[in-house]
A tleap script that builds the chain and sets N, CA, C and O, in Angstrom:
source leaprc.protein.ff14SB
mol = sequence {
  NMET HIE VAL LEU GLN ILE GLU TYR PRO VAL
  PRO ASP TYR ALA ALA TRP LYS ALA ALA PHE
  ASP ARG ASP VAL LEU ASP ARG GLU GLY SER
  GLY VAL HIE ARG TYR ARG VAL LEU ARG PRO
  THR ASP ASP PRO ASN TYR VAL ALA ILE ASP
  LEU GLU PHE GLU ASN ALA GLY GLU ALA GLU
  ALA TYR LEU ALA ALA LEU ARG HIE GLN PHE
  TYR SER SER ARG GLN ALA SER PRO ALA SER
  GLY GLY GLY PRO LYS THR ARG ILE VAL GLU
  VAL ALA GLU ALA LYS GLU CTYR
}
set mol.1.N position { 0.844 -1.166 0.000 }
set mol.1.CA position { 0.000 0.000 0.000 }
set mol.1.C position { 0.896 1.238 0.000 }
set mol.1.O position { 1.895 1.302 0.716 }
set mol.2.N position { 0.518 2.212 -0.814 }
set mol.2.CA position { 1.250 3.475 -0.888 }
set mol.2.C position { 0.317 4.624 -0.540 }
set mol.2.O position { -0.873 4.587 -0.852 }
set mol.3.N position { 0.862 5.634 0.102 }
set mol.3.CA position { 0.067 6.774 0.542 }
set mol.3.C position { 0.666 8.046 -0.036 }
set mol.3.O position { 1.857 8.314 0.120 }
set mol.4.N position { -0.166 8.815 -0.696 }
set mol.4.CA position { 0.212 10.152 -1.135 }
set mol.4.C position { -0.182 11.088 0.000 }
set mol.4.O position { -1.362 11.228 0.321 }
set mol.5.N position { 0.809 11.721 0.598 }
set mol.5.CA position { 0.570 12.666 1.682 }
set mol.5.C position { 0.675 14.083 1.132 }
set mol.5.O position { 1.638 14.436 0.450 }
set mol.6.N position { -0.331 14.880 1.442 }
set mol.6.CA position { -0.392 16.261 0.966 }
set mol.6.C position { -0.730 17.136 2.160 }
set mol.6.O position { -1.610 16.800 2.952 }
set mol.7.N position { -0.030 18.263 2.293 }
set mol.7.CA position { -0.398 19.189 3.360 }
set mol.7.C position { -0.104 20.619 2.960 }
set mol.7.O position { 0.881 20.909 2.281 }
set mol.8.N position { -0.987 21.509 3.399 }
set mol.8.CA position { -0.826 22.930 3.103 }
set mol.8.C position { -1.830 23.766 3.887 }
set mol.8.O position { -2.833 23.249 4.378 }
set mol.9.N position { -1.550 25.065 4.001 }
set mol.9.CA position { -2.502 25.967 4.671 }
set mol.9.C position { -3.691 26.261 3.763 }
set mol.9.O position { -3.557 26.310 2.540 }
set mol.10.N position { -4.849 26.454 4.373 }
set mol.10.CA position { -6.044 26.857 3.637 }
set mol.10.C position { -6.661 28.052 4.363 }
set mol.10.O position { -6.981 27.954 5.548 }
set mol.11.N position { -6.829 29.174 3.669 }
set mol.11.CA position { -7.370 30.358 4.332 }
set mol.11.C position { -8.843 30.203 4.708 }
set mol.11.O position { -9.316 30.878 5.622 }
set mol.12.N position { -9.570 29.330 4.022 }
set mol.12.CA position { -10.995 29.130 4.279 }
set mol.12.C position { -11.284 27.640 4.151 }
set mol.12.O position { -11.431 27.126 3.042 }
set mol.13.N position { -11.367 26.947 5.287 }
set mol.13.CA position { -11.539 25.492 5.252 }
set mol.13.C position { -12.827 25.095 4.538 }
set mol.13.O position { -12.826 24.149 3.750 }
set mol.14.N position { -13.911 25.794 4.797 }
set mol.14.CA position { -15.192 25.443 4.172 }
set mol.14.C position { -15.102 25.517 2.647 }
set mol.14.O position { -15.624 24.640 1.959 }
set mol.15.N position { -14.450 26.544 2.114 }
set mol.15.CA position { -14.286 26.675 0.658 }
set mol.15.C position { -13.384 25.570 0.131 }
set mol.15.O position { -13.662 24.980 -0.913 }
set mol.16.N position { -12.307 25.291 0.851 }
set mol.16.CA position { -11.412 24.206 0.434 }
set mol.16.C position { -12.154 22.881 0.433 }
set mol.16.O position { -12.043 22.112 -0.522 }
set mol.17.N position { -12.919 22.600 1.501 }
set mol.17.CA position { -13.623 21.323 1.617 }
set mol.17.C position { -14.660 21.172 0.512 }
set mol.17.O position { -14.833 20.077 -0.023 }
set mol.18.N position { -15.348 22.245 0.163 }
set mol.18.CA position { -16.315 22.183 -0.940 }
set mol.18.C position { -15.609 21.808 -2.240 }
set mol.18.O position { -16.128 21.002 -3.012 }
set mol.19.N position { -14.442 22.376 -2.488 }
set mol.19.CA position { -13.667 22.045 -3.693 }
set mol.19.C position { -13.194 20.594 -3.626 }
set mol.19.O position { -13.263 19.878 -4.625 }
set mol.20.N position { -12.720 20.157 -2.478 }
set mol.20.CA position { -12.261 18.774 -2.301 }
set mol.20.C position { -13.407 17.798 -2.572 }
set mol.20.O position { -13.212 16.775 -3.227 }
set mol.21.N position { -14.587 18.113 -2.071 }
set mol.21.CA position { -15.744 17.230 -2.228 }
set mol.21.C position { -16.247 17.151 -3.669 }
set mol.21.O position { -16.930 16.194 -4.033 }
set mol.22.N position { -15.915 18.147 -4.489 }
set mol.22.CA position { -16.301 18.079 -5.904 }
set mol.22.C position { -15.564 16.947 -6.619 }
set mol.22.O position { -16.047 16.440 -7.631 }
set mol.23.N position { -14.421 16.553 -6.111 }
set mol.23.CA position { -13.682 15.380 -6.596 }
set mol.23.C position { -13.471 15.408 -8.111 }
set mol.23.O position { -13.771 14.444 -8.814 }
set mol.24.N position { -12.951 16.529 -8.590 }
set mol.24.CA position { -12.769 16.746 -10.027 }
set mol.24.C position { -11.918 15.662 -10.683 }
set mol.24.O position { -12.169 15.298 -11.832 }
set mol.25.N position { -10.921 15.144 -9.979 }
set mol.25.CA position { -10.026 14.146 -10.566 }
set mol.25.C position { -10.494 12.707 -10.342 }
set mol.25.O position { -9.775 11.771 -10.690 }
set mol.26.N position { -11.673 12.515 -9.773 }
set mol.26.CA position { -12.254 11.186 -9.569 }
set mol.26.C position { -11.309 10.294 -8.770 }
set mol.26.O position { -10.665 9.401 -9.320 }
set mol.27.N position { -11.237 10.550 -7.466 }
set mol.27.CA position { -10.321 9.789 -6.623 }
set mol.27.C position { -10.508 8.276 -6.778 }
set mol.27.O position { -9.537 7.555 -7.004 }
set mol.28.N position { -11.720 7.802 -6.662 }
set mol.28.CA position { -11.937 6.356 -6.744 }
set mol.28.C position { -11.508 5.808 -8.108 }
set mol.28.O position { -10.846 4.772 -8.176 }
set mol.29.N position { -11.874 6.482 -9.174 }
set mol.29.CA position { -11.498 6.049 -10.517 }
set mol.29.C position { -10.003 6.152 -10.777 }
set mol.29.O position { -9.482 5.526 -11.700 }
set mol.30.N position { -9.311 6.947 -9.956 }
set mol.30.CA position { -7.865 7.111 -10.099 }
set mol.30.C position { -7.079 6.143 -9.227 }
set mol.30.O position { -5.849 6.180 -9.203 }
set mol.31.N position { -7.787 5.278 -8.512 }
set mol.31.CA position { -7.100 4.266 -7.717 }
set mol.31.C position { -7.043 4.518 -6.228 }
set mol.31.O position { -6.441 3.729 -5.499 }
set mol.32.N position { -7.654 5.595 -5.750 }
set mol.32.CA position { -7.644 5.858 -4.304 }
set mol.32.C position { -8.586 4.856 -3.635 }
set mol.32.O position { -9.755 4.746 -4.003 }
set mol.33.N position { -8.059 4.128 -2.646 }
set mol.33.CA position { -8.857 3.157 -1.901 }
set mol.33.C position { -9.492 3.790 -0.671 }
set mol.33.O position { -10.594 3.418 -0.269 }
set mol.34.N position { -8.793 4.741 -0.081 }
set mol.34.CA position { -9.283 5.402 1.126 }
set mol.34.C position { -8.558 6.726 1.254 }
set mol.34.O position { -7.408 6.863 0.838 }
set mol.35.N position { -9.239 7.696 1.832 }
set mol.35.CA position { -8.554 8.954 2.134 }
set mol.35.C position { -8.906 9.399 3.539 }
set mol.35.O position { -9.924 8.997 4.104 }
set mol.36.N position { -8.039 10.240 4.092 }
set mol.36.CA position { -8.277 10.882 5.383 }
set mol.36.C position { -7.903 12.344 5.248 }
set mol.36.O position { -6.871 12.682 4.667 }
set mol.37.N position { -8.738 13.199 5.781 }
set mol.37.CA position { -8.441 14.626 5.865 }
set mol.37.C position { -8.179 14.918 7.337 }
set mol.37.O position { -9.014 14.639 8.197 }
set mol.38.N position { -7.016 15.480 7.609 }
set mol.38.CA position { -6.611 15.768 8.985 }
set mol.38.C position { -6.403 17.267 9.157 }
set mol.38.O position { -5.954 17.953 8.239 }
set mol.39.N position { -6.734 17.762 10.340 }
set mol.39.CA position { -6.498 19.175 10.652 }
set mol.39.C position { -5.833 19.258 12.021 }
set mol.39.O position { -6.306 18.637 12.973 }
set mol.40.N position { -4.752 20.008 12.135 }
set mol.40.CA position { -4.126 20.169 13.443 }
set mol.40.C position { -5.100 20.816 14.432 }
set mol.40.O position { -5.849 21.723 14.069 }
set mol.41.N position { -5.087 20.354 15.660 }
set mol.41.CA position { -5.987 20.912 16.663 }
set mol.41.C position { -5.663 22.360 16.986 }
set mol.41.O position { -6.523 23.100 17.464 }
set mol.42.N position { -4.434 22.765 16.729 }
set mol.42.CA position { -4.057 24.146 17.026 }
set mol.42.C position { -4.040 25.045 15.787 }
set mol.42.O position { -3.662 26.213 15.883 }
set mol.43.N position { -4.444 24.517 14.619 }
set mol.43.CA position { -4.463 25.322 13.396 }
set mol.43.C position { -5.552 24.812 12.448 }
set mol.43.O position { -5.279 23.980 11.583 }
set mol.44.N position { -6.780 25.306 12.606 }
set mol.44.CA position { -7.880 24.831 11.769 }
set mol.44.C position { -7.771 25.255 10.306 }
set mol.44.O position { -8.554 24.796 9.474 }
set mol.45.N position { -6.820 26.116 9.983 }
set mol.45.CA position { -6.618 26.561 8.606 }
set mol.45.C position { -5.431 25.867 7.943 }
set mol.45.O position { -4.730 26.453 7.118 }
set mol.46.N position { -5.223 24.628 8.314 }
set mol.46.CA position { -4.170 23.809 7.731 }
set mol.46.C position { -4.758 22.418 7.538 }
set mol.46.O position { -5.473 21.923 8.409 }
set mol.47.N position { -4.469 21.794 6.425 }
set mol.47.CA position { -4.975 20.437 6.188 }
set mol.47.C position { -3.839 19.509 5.813 }
set mol.47.O position { -2.838 19.916 5.222 }
set mol.48.N position { -4.023 18.256 6.172 }
set mol.48.CA position { -3.139 17.175 5.740 }
set mol.48.C position { -4.063 16.091 5.207 }
set mol.48.O position { -5.037 15.716 5.860 }
set mol.49.N position { -3.756 15.595 4.029 }
set mol.49.CA position { -4.583 14.585 3.384 }
set mol.49.C position { -3.727 13.357 3.115 }
set mol.49.O position { -2.609 13.468 2.611 }
set mol.50.N position { -4.252 12.199 3.451 }
set mol.50.CA position { -3.623 10.926 3.114 }
set mol.50.C position { -4.522 10.228 2.097 }
set mol.50.O position { -5.698 9.982 2.367 }
set mol.51.N position { -3.973 9.914 0.942 }
set mol.51.CA position { -4.693 9.185 -0.104 }
set mol.51.C position { -4.007 7.838 -0.278 }
set mol.51.O position { -2.822 7.792 -0.609 }
set mol.52.N position { -4.726 6.743 -0.063 }
set mol.52.CA position { -4.133 5.416 -0.127 }
set mol.52.C position { -4.351 4.776 -1.497 }
set mol.52.O position { -5.455 4.788 -2.040 }
set mol.53.N position { -3.275 4.221 -2.034 }
set mol.53.CA position { -3.280 3.554 -3.342 }
set mol.53.C position { -2.693 2.158 -3.198 }
set mol.53.O position { -1.951 1.875 -2.257 }
set mol.54.N position { -3.031 1.301 -4.134 }
set mol.54.CA position { -2.485 -0.052 -4.147 }
set mol.54.C position { -0.998 -0.046 -4.515 }
set mol.54.O position { -0.223 -0.840 -3.981 }
set mol.55.N position { -0.597 0.858 -5.435 }
set mol.55.CA position { 0.805 0.859 -5.854 }
set mol.55.C position { 1.323 2.284 -6.059 }
set mol.55.O position { 0.548 3.236 -6.150 }
set mol.56.N position { 2.626 2.404 -6.128 }
set mol.56.CA position { 3.276 3.708 -6.257 }
set mol.56.C position { 2.940 4.387 -7.579 }
set mol.56.O position { 2.816 5.611 -7.629 }
set mol.57.N position { 2.791 3.613 -8.644 }
set mol.57.CA position { 2.488 4.186 -9.952 }
set mol.57.C position { 1.178 4.957 -9.954 }
set mol.57.O position { 1.091 6.036 -10.540 }
set mol.58.N position { 0.153 4.406 -9.295 }
set mol.58.CA position { -1.128 5.110 -9.198 }
set mol.58.C position { -0.978 6.402 -8.403 }
set mol.58.O position { -1.540 7.434 -8.770 }
set mol.59.N position { -0.225 6.342 -7.323 }
set mol.59.CA position { -0.007 7.530 -6.497 }
set mol.59.C position { 0.756 8.598 -7.281 }
set mol.59.O position { 0.417 9.779 -7.209 }
set mol.60.N position { 1.767 8.197 -8.018 }
set mol.60.CA position { 2.550 9.140 -8.820 }
set mol.60.C position { 1.697 9.772 -9.917 }
set mol.60.O position { 1.800 10.972 -10.170 }
set mol.61.N position { 0.859 8.973 -10.563 }
set mol.61.CA position { -0.012 9.503 -11.614 }
set mol.61.C position { -1.016 10.498 -11.040 }
set mol.61.O position { -1.289 11.530 -11.654 }
set mol.62.N position { -1.559 10.198 -9.881 }
set mol.62.CA position { -2.525 11.110 -9.261 }
set mol.62.C position { -1.842 12.410 -8.846 }
set mol.62.O position { -2.399 13.491 -9.035 }
set mol.63.N position { -0.646 12.312 -8.287 }
set mol.63.CA position { 0.098 13.510 -7.914 }
set mol.63.C position { 0.404 14.355 -9.148 }
set mol.63.O position { 0.297 15.580 -9.088 }
set mol.64.N position { 0.774 13.744 -10.241 }
set mol.64.CA position { 1.038 14.485 -11.484 }
set mol.64.C position { -0.222 15.206 -11.948 }
set mol.64.O position { -0.154 16.352 -12.390 }
set mol.65.N position { -1.372 14.541 -11.849 }
set mol.65.CA position { -2.636 15.173 -12.241 }
set mol.65.C position { -2.968 16.342 -11.318 }
set mol.65.O position { -3.431 17.384 -11.782 }
set mol.66.N position { -2.736 16.180 -10.023 }
set mol.66.CA position { -2.961 17.274 -9.074 }
set mol.66.C position { -2.075 18.470 -9.396 }
set mol.66.O position { -2.535 19.612 -9.405 }
set mol.67.N position { -0.810 18.198 -9.658 }
set mol.67.CA position { 0.122 19.286 -9.980 }
set mol.67.C position { -0.322 20.020 -11.239 }
set mol.67.O position { -0.262 21.248 -11.292 }
set mol.68.N position { -0.756 19.295 -12.230 }
set mol.68.CA position { -1.185 19.906 -13.486 }
set mol.68.C position { -2.482 20.696 -13.318 }
set mol.68.O position { -2.592 21.828 -13.788 }
set mol.69.N position { -3.453 20.096 -12.651 }
set mol.69.CA position { -4.790 20.685 -12.549 }
set mol.69.C position { -4.895 21.775 -11.489 }
set mol.69.O position { -5.545 22.796 -11.712 }
set mol.70.N position { -4.258 21.564 -10.333 }
set mol.70.CA position { -4.506 22.455 -9.202 }
set mol.70.C position { -3.292 23.177 -8.638 }
set mol.70.O position { -3.419 24.313 -8.182 }
set mol.71.N position { -2.148 22.568 -8.656 }
set mol.71.CA position { -1.002 23.149 -7.961 }
set mol.71.C position { -0.108 23.981 -8.869 }
set mol.71.O position { 0.944 24.451 -8.434 }
set mol.72.N position { -0.505 24.168 -10.108 }
set mol.72.CA position { 0.334 24.896 -11.056 }
set mol.72.C position { 0.310 26.405 -10.836 }
set mol.72.O position { 1.252 27.100 -11.215 }
set mol.73.N position { -0.767 26.922 -10.221 }
set mol.73.CA position { -0.847 28.365 -9.975 }
set mol.73.C position { -1.866 28.648 -8.889 }
set mol.73.O position { -2.694 27.797 -8.560 }
set mol.74.N position { -1.800 29.844 -8.336 }
set mol.74.CA position { -2.779 30.252 -7.335 }
set mol.74.C position { -4.172 30.358 -7.947 }
set mol.74.O position { -5.162 30.092 -7.265 }
set mol.75.N position { -4.268 30.738 -9.206 }
set mol.75.CA position { -5.569 30.836 -9.858 }
set mol.75.C position { -6.212 29.452 -9.995 }
set mol.75.O position { -7.430 29.315 -9.888 }
set mol.76.N position { -5.402 28.448 -10.227 }
set mol.76.CA position { -5.918 27.090 -10.378 }
set mol.76.C position { -6.387 26.509 -9.053 }
set mol.76.O position { -7.240 25.622 -9.028 }
set mol.77.N position { -5.836 27.004 -7.959 }
set mol.77.CA position { -6.178 26.487 -6.638 }
set mol.77.C position { -6.406 27.626 -5.661 }
set mol.77.O position { -5.622 27.792 -4.727 }
set mol.78.N position { -7.466 28.423 -5.849 }
set mol.78.CA position { -7.685 29.599 -5.005 }
set mol.78.C position { -8.002 29.269 -3.554 }
set mol.78.O position { -7.801 30.115 -2.682 }
set mol.79.N position { -8.492 28.065 -3.267 }
set mol.79.CA position { -8.859 27.727 -1.897 }
set mol.79.C position { -7.655 27.359 -1.042 }
set mol.79.O position { -7.771 27.310 0.182 }
set mol.80.N position { -6.505 27.101 -1.650 }
set mol.80.CA position { -5.329 26.764 -0.860 }
set mol.80.C position { -4.505 28.019 -0.613 }
set mol.80.O position { -4.443 28.918 -1.451 }
set mol.81.N position { -3.882 28.058 0.544 }
set mol.81.CA position { -3.142 29.238 0.938 }
set mol.81.C position { -1.687 29.215 0.534 }
set mol.81.O position { -0.928 30.088 0.955 }
set mol.82.N position { -1.280 28.286 -0.238 }
set mol.82.CA position { 0.112 28.199 -0.654 }
set mol.82.C position { 0.392 26.854 -1.273 }
set mol.82.O position { -0.468 25.974 -1.317 }
set mol.83.N position { 1.604 26.711 -1.748 }
set mol.83.CA position { 1.979 25.451 -2.384 }
set mol.83.C position { 1.979 24.308 -1.389 }
set mol.83.O position { 2.357 24.493 -0.232 }
set mol.84.N position { 1.566 23.144 -1.818 }
set mol.84.CA position { 1.505 22.000 -0.909 }
set mol.84.C position { 2.849 21.315 -0.737 }
set mol.84.O position { 3.725 21.396 -1.598 }
set mol.85.N position { 2.991 20.643 0.391 }
set mol.85.CA position { 4.087 19.703 0.597 }
set mol.85.C position { 3.517 18.346 0.234 }
set mol.85.O position { 2.450 17.969 0.718 }
set mol.86.N position { 4.207 17.621 -0.600 }
set mol.86.CA position { 3.717 16.302 -1.003 }
set mol.86.C position { 4.843 15.280 -0.915 }
set mol.86.O position { 6.023 15.603 -1.045 }
set mol.87.N position { 4.431 14.028 -0.688 }
set mol.87.CA position { 5.369 12.913 -0.766 }
set mol.87.C position { 4.569 11.630 -0.845 }
set mol.87.O position { 3.434 11.554 -0.376 }
set mol.88.N position { 5.176 10.633 -1.442 }
set mol.88.CA position { 4.578 9.318 -1.535 }
set mol.88.C position { 5.374 8.397 -0.627 }
set mol.88.O position { 6.597 8.295 -0.732 }
set mol.89.N position { 4.662 7.735 0.258 }
set mol.89.CA position { 5.309 6.822 1.202 }
set mol.89.C position { 4.710 5.428 1.051 }
set mol.89.O position { 3.570 5.272 0.615 }
set mol.90.N position { 5.488 4.431 1.414 }
set mol.90.CA position { 5.017 3.063 1.394 }
set mol.90.C position { 4.687 2.652 2.830 }
set mol.90.O position { 5.448 2.945 3.752 }
set mol.91.N position { 3.580 1.991 3.013 }
set mol.91.CA position { 3.194 1.501 4.336 }
set mol.91.C position { 4.091 0.307 4.646 }
set mol.91.O position { 4.004 -0.731 3.990 }
set mol.92.N position { 4.943 0.459 5.640 }
set mol.92.CA position { 5.859 -0.607 6.027 }
set mol.92.C position { 5.201 -1.560 7.019 }
set mol.92.O position { 5.492 -2.756 7.047 }
set mol.93.N position { 4.307 -1.001 7.834 }
set mol.93.CA position { 3.622 -1.821 8.839 }
set mol.93.C position { 2.401 -1.062 9.307 }
set mol.93.O position { 2.427 0.164 9.412 }
set mol.94.N position { 1.334 -1.783 9.589 }
set mol.94.CA position { 0.128 -1.174 10.135 }
set mol.94.C position { -0.560 -2.186 11.035 }
set mol.94.O position { -0.549 -3.384 10.755 }
set mol.95.N position { -1.154 -1.705 12.111 }
set mol.95.CA position { -1.888 -2.584 13.025 }
set mol.95.C position { -3.010 -1.766 13.620 }
set mol.95.O position { -2.821 -0.612 14.006 }
set mol.96.N position { -4.173 -2.369 13.691 }
set mol.96.CA position { -5.303 -1.718 14.319 }
set mol.96.C position { -5.606 -2.410 15.634 }
set mol.96.O position { -5.457 -3.625 15.762 }
set mol.97.N position { -6.033 -1.624 16.606 }
set mol.97.CA position { -6.409 -2.178 17.921 }
set mol.97.C position { -7.874 -1.966 18.165 }
set mol.97.O position { -8.389 -2.358 19.212 }
savepdb mol mol.pdb
quit
């Protein structure tokens, strides 16, 4: 399992969330199995998103689409407060209690 991690400030969470929920890039059709949206308890205007994929290739393709569609300029992504930090990680171990 691979996870695309994305994080950045958002000046208006409600506007950002509405854009996220529109799902323009079709997360499920792009290979996302599960996602989580996280917000720091001390900064409600910051988001971290984990998108889970079966393989690294799907995660890389989705990140490329995000960069092209949304992260290329402020006009393309008005709801975000700046450029995102992104990385693709592999799940080395997971356990639920």
